[in-house]
MIDOSE-1310 file (N, C-alpha, C; in nm, 2 decimals, decimal comma, always signed):
residues 98
xxxx	+1,31/+0,86/+1,26/+1,30/+0,84/+1,11/+1,18/+0,76/+1,09; +1,11/+0,79/+0,97/+0,99/+0,73/+0,94/+1,02/+0,61/+0,84; +0,93/+0,50/+0,86/+0,94/+0,38/+0,76/+0,81/+0,39/+0,68; +0,82/+0,35/+0,56/+0,70/+0,32/+0,48/+0,66/+0,18/+0,48
xxxx	+0,55/+0,14/+0,50/+0,50/+0,01/+0,50/+0,41/-0,02/+0,38; +0,43/-0,14/+0,32/+0,34/-0,19/+0,21/+0,23/-0,27/+0,28; +0,10/-0,24/+0,25/-0,01/-0,31/+0,31/-0,09/-0,37/+0,19; -0,09/-0,51/+0,17/-0,15/-0,58/+0,07/-0,28/-0,65/+0,11
xxxx	-0,35/-0,69/+0,01/-0,47/-0,77/+0,03/-0,58/-0,69/+0,11; -0,59/-0,56/+0,08/-0,69/-0,48/+0,14/-0,83/-0,51/+0,07; -0,93/-0,50/+0,15/-1,07/-0,50/+0,09/-1,09/-0,38/-0,01; -1,17/-0,41/-0,11/-1,19/-0,30/-0,21/-1,27/-0,18/-0,15
xxxx	-1,33/-0,19/-0,03/-1,40/-0,09/+0,04/-1,31/-0,01/+0,13; -1,19/-0,05/+0,15/-1,10/+0,02/+0,24/-1,06/+0,15/+0,18; -1,07/+0,26/+0,26/-1,03/+0,40/+0,22/-0,90/+0,43/+0,29; -0,83/+0,54/+0,25/-0,71/+0,58/+0,32/-0,74/+0,62/+0,46
xxxx	-0,87/+0,68/+0,48/-0,89/+0,71/+0,62/-0,92/+0,60/+0,71; -0,99/+0,49/+0,66/-1,00/+0,38/+0,74/-0,87/+0,30/+0,76; -0,78/+0,30/+0,67/-0,66/+0,24/+0,68/-0,58/+0,31/+0,79; -0,58/+0,44/+0,79/-0,50/+0,52/+0,88/-0,56/+0,50/+1,03
xxxx	-0,70/+0,50/+1,04/-0,75/+0,48/+1,16/-0,72/+0,33/+1,22; -0,71/+0,24/+1,14/-0,68/+0,10/+1,18/-0,53/+0,10/+1,23; -0,44/+0,16/+1,16/-0,31/+0,15/+1,19/-0,27/+0,24/+1,31; -0,35/+0,33/+1,34/-0,33/+0,41/+1,46/-0,33/+0,33/+1,59
xxxx	-0,38/+0,22/+1,58/-0,39/+0,12/+1,70/-0,24/+0,09/+1,74; -0,15/+0,09/+1,63/-0,01/+0,06/+1,67/+0,08/+0,17/+1,69; +0,03/+0,30/+1,67/+0,10/+0,42/+1,70/+0,07/+0,53/+1,60; +0,15/+0,64/+1,60/+0,11/+0,75/+1,52/+0,13/+0,73/+1,37
xxxx	+0,03/+0,76/+1,30/+0,05/+0,74/+1,15/+0,07/+0,87/+1,08; +0,19/+0,88/+1,01/+0,22/+1,02/+0,95/+0,14/+1,02/+0,82; +0,12/+0,92/+0,74/+0,04/+0,92/+0,61/+0,00/+0,78/+0,58; -0,13/+0,77/+0,52/-0,19/+0,65/+0,48/-0,25/+0,67/+0,34
xxxx	-0,21/+0,59/+0,24/-0,27/+0,59/+0,12/-0,31/+0,47/+0,07; -0,45/+0,45/+0,01/-0,48/+0,34/-0,06/-0,48/+0,37/-0,21; -0,41/+0,29/-0,29/-0,40/+0,32/-0,43/-0,52/+0,28/-0,50; -0,56/+0,36/-0,59/-0,69/+0,34/-0,67/-0,66/+0,33/-0,82
xxxx	-0,75/+0,26/-0,89/-0,74/+0,25/-1,03/-0,78/+0,38/-1,10; -0,70/+0,43/-1,19/-0,72/+0,56/-1,27/-0,86/+0,57/-1,33; -0,90/+0,46/-1,39/-1,02/+0,46/-1,48/-1,15/+0,45/-1,39; -1,14/+0,35/-1,29/-1,27/+0,32/-1,22/-1,27/+0,41/-1,08
xxxx	-1,16/+0,44/-1,03/-1,15/+0,50/-0,90/-1,17/+0,40/-0,79; -1,18/+0,27/-0,81/-1,19/+0,17/-0,72/-1,05/+0,12/-0,66; -1,05/+0,09/-0,54/-0,92/+0,05/-0,48/-0,85/-0,06/-0,55; -0,72/-0,06/-0,56/-0,64/-0,16/-0,63/-0,61/-0,28/-0,53
xxxx	-0,65/-0,27/-0,41/-0,63/-0,37/-0,31/-0,50/-0,37/-0,23; -0,43/-0,25/-0,24/-0,31/-0,23/-0,16/-0,28/-0,08/-0,13; -0,20/-0,06/-0,04/-0,17/+0,07/-0,01/-0,04/+0,09/+0,07; -0,01/+0,21/+0,12/+0,11/+0,23/+0,19/+0,07/+0,32/+0,32
xxxx	+0,15/+0,28/+0,43/+0,14/+0,36/+0,56/+0,27/+0,40/+0,60; +0,28/+0,53/+0,64/+0,41/+0,58/+0,68/+0,41/+0,61/+0,83; +0,50/+0,55/+0,91/+0,50/+0,56/+1,05/+0,65/+0,57/+1,10; +0,67/+0,62/+1,23/+0,80/+0,61/+1,29/+0,84/+0,47/+1,30
xxxx	+0,98/+0,46/+1,31/+1,04/+0,33/+1,30/+0,98/+0,23/+1,41; +0,98/+0,27/+1,54/+0,94/+0,17/+1,64/+0,78/+0,14/+1,61; +0,70/+0,24/+1,58/+0,56/+0,21/+1,56/+0,54/+0,13/+1,43; +0,63/+0,15/+1,33/+0,62/+0,07/+1,21/+0,64/-0,08/+1,24
xxxx	+0,75/-0,11/+1,32/+0,79/-0,25/+1,35/+0,67/-0,31/+1,43; +0,61/-0,23/+1,52/+0,50/-0,28/+1,60/+0,38/-0,31/+1,51; +0,35/-0,22/+1,41/+0,24/-0,24/+1,32/+0,26/-0,36/+1,23; +0,38/-0,39/+1,19/+0,41/-0,52/+1,11/+0,37/-0,64/+1,20
xxxx	+0,42/-0,64/+1,32/+0,40/-0,76/+1,41/+0,24/-0,76/+1,43; +0,18/-0,65/+1,45/+0,03/-0,65/+1,49/-0,06/-0,68/+1,38; -0,03/-0,64/+1,25/-0,12/-0,65/+1,13/-0,09/-0,76/+1,04; +0,04/-0,80/+1,02/+0,07/-0,90/+0,92/+0,00/-1,03/+0,94
xxxx	-0,08/-1,07/+0,84/-0,16/-1,20/+0,86/-0,29/-1,19/+0,93; -0,31/-1,07/+0,99/-0,43/-1,06/+1,06/-0,55/-1,00/+0,98; -0,67/-1,02/+1,04/-0,79/-0,98/+0,97/-0,81/-0,83/+0,98; -0,84/-0,75/+0,87/-0,87/-0,62/+0,87/-0,98/-0,59/+0,77
xxxx	-1,10/-0,56/+0,81/-1,21/-0,54/+0,73/-1,25/-0,67/+0,64; -1,23/-0,78/+0,70/-1,26/-0,90/+0,64/-1,16/-0,97/+0,55; -1,04/-0,91/+0,55/-0,92/-0,98/+0,47/-0,80/-0,99/+0,55; -0,72/-1,10/+0,53/-0,60/-1,12/+0,60/-0,49/-1,03/+0,53
xxxx	-0,43/-0,93/+0,60/-0,34/-0,83/+0,55/-0,21/-0,90/+0,53; -0,13/-0,84/+0,43/+0,01/-0,87/+0,41/+0,08/-0,73/+0,44; +0,16/-0,72/+0,54/+0,22/-0,60/+0,58/+0,38/-0,62/+0,60; +0,45/-0,55/+0,53/+0,59/-0,55/+0,54/+0,65/-0,41/+0,50
xxxx	+0,78/-0,40/+0,52/+0,85/-0,27/+0,49/+0,85/-0,25/+0,34; +0,81/-0,14/+0,29/+0,80/-0,12/+0,14/+0,95/-0,11/+0,09; +0,96/-0,17/-0,03/+1,08/-0,16/-0,11/+1,08/-0,05/-0,22; +1,18/+0,01/-0,26/+1,18/+0,11/-0,37/+1,13/+0,04/-0,50
xxxx	+1,07/+0,12/-0,57/+1,01/+0,08/-0,70/+1,13/+0,04/-0,79; +1,12/-0,08/-0,86/+1,22/-0,13/-0,95/+1,20/-0,07/-1,09; +1,32/-0,05/-1,16/+1,32/-0,01/-1,30/+1,24/-0,12/-1,38; +1,16/-0,08/-1,47/+1,09/-0,18/-1,56/+1,12/-0,14/-1,71
xxxx	+1,11/-0,24/-1,79/+1,13/-0,22/-1,93/+1,01/-0,15/-1,99; +1,03/-0,08/-2,09/+0,92/+0,01/-2,15/+0,80/-0,09/-2,20; +0,68/-0,04/-2,19/+0,57/-0,13/-2,24/+0,58/-0,14/-2,39; +0,53/-0,24/-2,45/+0,53/-0,26/-2,59/+0,38/-0,28/-2,64
xxxx	+0,36/-0,23/-2,76/+0,23/-0,25/-2,82/+0,23/-0,38/-2,90; +0,12/-0,45/-2,92/+0,13/-0,57/-2,99/+0,14/-0,54/-3,15; +0,11/-0,41/-3,18/+0,12/-0,37/-3,32/+0,23/-0,30/-3,37; +0,34/-0,28/-3,28/+0,44/-0,19/-3,32/+0,55/-0,18/-3,21
xxxx	+0,64/-0,09/-3,23/+0,76/-0,07/-3,14/+0,72/-0,02/-3,01; +0,82/-0,01/-2,92/+0,80/+0,04/-2,78/+0,75/+0,18/-2,79; +0,66/+0,21/-2,69/+0,61/+0,34/-2,68/+0,72/+0,44/-2,64; +0,71/+0,55/-2,69/+0,81/+0,66/-2,64/+0,74/+0,76/-2,55
xx	+0,81/+0,80/-2,45/+0,75/+0,89/-2,36/+0,82/+1,03/-2,39; +0,74/+1,14/-2,40/+0,80/+1,26/-2,44/+0,81/+1,36/-2,32
């Protein structure tokens, strides 16, 4: 079964391809994504890597706190996204989604 890893503190120059290539040192990477800002297209400084369980555990041990493209990475098992309250405008009620 596959595990999804959170990878934080990425360099803004890191791409999904370079993240995948780096994590392949620990084992087979199923998928690697660096999240980008919608407006600028620039990296948001974090991403996700999906690997098989044994390879994922090895990757956490291998990369957490270690230097990758000039930055000390934060690597751990990803948690599900939590429910958040709706955003509010400063000038009115909560936004509605249709």
